[in-house]
Steps between C-alpha positions, in 0.01 A plus 500: 500500500204346683154547351337186643606149597453394138663809349855567617714651226864594453532869415800727448547784749794734563733404781391723791707810561671488838473811715736603776309299760429189292668172412467289186491122534562243232227248581636145521206317660142609555238262640136489392298553818157354561371857515641565150251250357212608726321659209229691686775661709732591213283578200352818648844666466588349162693554284807496721831321550477262795776323692590566863700191604823633358872440528774632277820699458538873559627651175452873563493708818377857546754745638313540830479127569774380733352168608568308178759486222516357151537124502311443826276193504166604651142415579248784483134556575261760362288572809652626825344678799562866581623417855341821626120460509285368786476155341874460449577620850255250651633200308246490217737597220305330223192705591701815426345706220842556342562125503168430332504775238860595414676292235874566482564281192525622142373321301477168693695184568404328175742713302865491406582810706324639804531843658454504877438827681394654830488303822523175307872575480537580870287225655387280211826400329747260659830342401471131423729282713787356298363148538150593374416471130291754312221243469500446876499878541173524309335305785588756768183707461255205494674337795492836678121505476491151651735604781260784581200267487640242741609774737145638494355171626776437757581153372642289781711181489273198504194680361280301264474702178250479216599668172212548256645541150842382382611762254837661567372688804351187653812296430721770652271499804557125533876534464529783750256345748708182492820702549342676800410171669135448416360162595254342261452688172197417284463649152216518249474583131302397193809399298676169565830647381492763772388252765802284420721808527345588838595160642847523349548841662390403850128432529417187697180453303376660179137451400266615225318819595163342415515256791387530861794700630400522869459121519839451333668725757333321791602159367870579518497751785356304791148629443600865500474760225785729388668755728580721201309512171657689210284588200714521187221447247264773385200267467207577727480130579852514649399786729199297617718195563730713713214592733412131539855379561630712787544368854409690815764760578623491141559764234391524137716699258333630185815532291279476190143626489195437279429719199350847552126478556515145637379503858595254773224446754648462848314411818732665750352329808711183491814702425422730792440215742794291381765773494561472125678784320455608139800673343592643160836574345609696194842557352844511661676781686879546478559303821312204350718507190817521709394190690408323175850567365656334801261203490598430140870572551523268800320220319209495745257547210610343173338676204702352216284188483186710446600627154331295230516733198733764360419723203677777315327832447395403148306206648333693781150438361568128532628561851181679600285226349698235687468689828131584459405146396686361801533152350817309591651833596635659815727801448549670164811717467543756219863555396508810275862445397474124444 
């Protein structure tokens, strides 16, 4: 039960009752997402059970559910689009009101058992390939968001890419950009541990975020800035660096944004004259998750080497502290059944 980043407690709750249209999943692996420790974002709904990067085994199936059976190994996600509204039908599924407001998990992925209902069964739950582990399955949703982000900016082979922030999202951006044929990839962060990981995972150069980032890009990119800039850090300074680091004809993706109330001043004239695009991206639609499954299954994006910590449910407070501190840590996986 999440109260705040510093207060996450283990509490007893009844196993959810499964209705005719529901399934019950025994949670095997559930990743702590960067948004789970984004306190301003989470605390307004506290107390609640978090956890949305979930894989596990189906242990009970409602009588009206034909898609799954007991014993199936699955990945599931709590938010899915309605597939009927204007936004879904025009390709903006994550702007769908149902996607943004309907939670089909009870109580949440940081629990021993999870009830999944509604459209999350139809379009949000998928069988894990035989060769994919439960831990790998917990990366499907975060990689799906990255798939959606790189599609939004039309990443092309040979593009020079700047990734601002090397948490899990930033590192997945590096891995997928490399798999898709990006040219030079430059990464920034404030933690040396994450900078080392960025280079290990495919960045050509990884530099401290406090340096002169545009000059660094020009030094290794024949005097040019980046074709694609991806903001994966919520610091206002990162957003400002993005505006300074984009080449003519390039695109900036605000995958992460500053805190509410923090305003980014933008002089649109140079962007207008230089054909620069500003894009945002939020969440993952079912198609993004399907593609993420295949990327992991085929070995095009290795996620196993991103896991640095594993905790049982009784140690979840320690897991949250590790993830929120971000020191010598990449991905934290909660394993409710050990």
